[in-house]
N, C-alpha and C positions, 0 to 999 in steps of 0.2 A: 565678331561672333558669327559662326557658321549659320548660314541662312537656309530655311526650308525651300522646297521647290517653288512654292507659291510666290516667294519674294522674287526669285529669278523670273518666273512667268510674267510677273507684273512689269518687269523691265522691258520685256519684248512686247507684251500686249499694249503697253502705253508708250512705246518708242522712247524710252528714257535710258537705254543701255549705253553707257559711254564707250564701251568697247566695240560697238557696232559702227564701223567706219566705212563700210562698203568696199573693203580691200584687205588683203593679207597684211600682217605686220611686216614692215621692211626688214626688221631683224630676223624674222623667220625665213623670208626670201633669201637673205644673205646666208643663213644657216644651211639651207639646201644647196646653194651655190658653192659653199665651202666644203661640201662633202660630209656634213655631220648628220645626214639623214639617209638611211638605207633600209632595205628589206620591208618587212611588215611593220606598219606604223600605227601607233595609237595617238589620238588627239583628244586628251581628256579635258573636259570643260570646253567643248568645241564651239559653243556659242552659235554665232551666225554661220559657222561652217566654212569660213574663208580658207583656212589652212587645209582642211580635208579636201575641199574642192581643188585648191591649187595643186596639192600633191597628187591627187587622183589624175588631174590633167597631165601631170608630168610622168605618169606611169607607175606610181607607187600603189601598193596595196594598203589602203588606209581605212581605219575605223574611227569615226568621230563619235564621242559619247558626251552626254550632258545630263545633269540631274533634272533639268527643266524640260517638260514636254513642249512648252512654247518655243524654247530654243531649238529643239529638234525639228519642229514644224517649220520654223523660220529657215533653218539650214537646208531642209529638203526643198523648200520653195526656192531658196537661193540657188541651189544646185540645178534645179529645173530651169530657172531663168538664165543660168549660164551655160545651159545645155551640157551638163555633166551628170547624166543619169546614173553613172556607175558609182558616184559618191555614196558612201555607206554611213548611215547614222543610226544610233540607238539611244533610247533613254536608259541611262544607267548611272549609278552612284560610283564615282571614281574611288571613294574610300572603301566601298564594299565589294568592288569587282574582283580585286585580287585577294584571294583567300589562301590559306595554307595548302588547300587541295587544288588550287588553280594551276593549270599548265602554262608556263611562260611562253606566250605566243608572239611577243613583239620584239623586234630588233631595235626599234627606235621609239621613244615616247617624246612627244613635243607638247610641253606644257606652256601655253601662252596665257599668262594671267590667271592661273588657277591656284598655284602654290601659295601665292601671297594672301589668298583668302583665309588660309589657316594660320597666318603668321602669328597671331596673338593667342592661339589655342594649341598648346603643346600636345595635348592628347589627340586631337583631331589631326594635327600635322603628322604626328608619329604614325597614326593609323593610315594616313594617306601614303606616307613613305613606305610603309610595309606593303601596302597594296601595289605600289609601283614595283617593288622588289619582286613580288610574286608574279607580276605580269611581264616583266622585262627578262629576256633571255640573258644568261650569263655572257658577258662580253658586250652586251647591248648598251645603248646610250639613252640617258634621260637628259633632254635639253629643257632648261627652264628660263623663261622670260618673266620677270617679276618686278613690280613697281618698287622703286628704291626710296628709302627715307633720307637719301643724301641731298635731296633738293626739294623745292616747293612743288606741290602737286595735289591731287585729290585721289580718293580711293584708298584701299588698304596698302600701306607702304611698309616695307621690311628692311632690316639691315642685312648686310652680307653674312654676318655672323649667324643669323638664323638658318641660312642655307647651309653654311659650313657645319653647324652643329646637328643639323637634321640628317645629313648624309654621311654617316660614319661607317659603322660595321656593315659589311656587305657591299660597300660602295667605294669608289675612288673618285674624288673630286679632281677632275683634270684641268678645269679652267673656270674662273669666275672673273668677270670684268664689267665695267660700266657700259650701259647700252641705253637705248631709248625705246619707249613704248608709245605708240601713237593712239590718241584718244579723241573722243568727240565730247564737246562741252554740252552737257544736258542740264536740266533744272536741278537735279540733286547735287551735281557738282557745283553749281552756282551757290546753292544753299550751304554746302559744306565749306567752300572756300571763297566767300564774297570778297576777301582781301586781295585776291589775285587779279581782279579786274577782268575776268574772262567774259567773252561774248558767246551767248548761247548759239549752238550750231557750229561753232568754229572747230577746226581740227588742230590739235596741239601735240607736240612731242614732249613726253614726260621722262624724267630720269628713271632708269631701270637697271636691274642686274641681269646679266646673261650668264648662265652657268651650264657647263657640260660635265655630266657625271656618269661614270661607267659602272655598270652592275658587275660585281665580281662574284 
């Protein structure tokens, strides 16, 4: 179920966000290395800001957005601590940002662990995909890293078919393959999956999907 901003605020305010690992996702680092990021970049659901900070360091023009004011405060403090004052962050709803009147400003969209939040909500997922289409320039790329239901883990997990079914008209799915998403074991994860024998505070790699989708 899509959560309100207060839910996400609490994850940062109480230091229980499993996606805050103190570094960018290795899969996103590889994505940039492989040439799948260029031009003006949008980082929706930017969270702690690690990918916006990384790409800003590398010379990209990046905007990180998040529904949670606490996340944006965290990201800005993170950028200051890493001495990257040029990193740009805004509080914004990724579903509402791209409207029919929106000008497509972004060449690349890097979605790290946002799309799967809408996995069980077809209407919200469709609205998010419409927003991405409005924001992404024709010929631009949307890169998605999402938790997979193909293996044990915690958090919202989705099948590859959900990605395939969501990006049809107006999109070309160029690639989808198994990947990994690095997470931090926090108390909510222990409560969700006590059967996994996880240790609080540990860093683990979870099964994920990585998709490359072109806006046509």
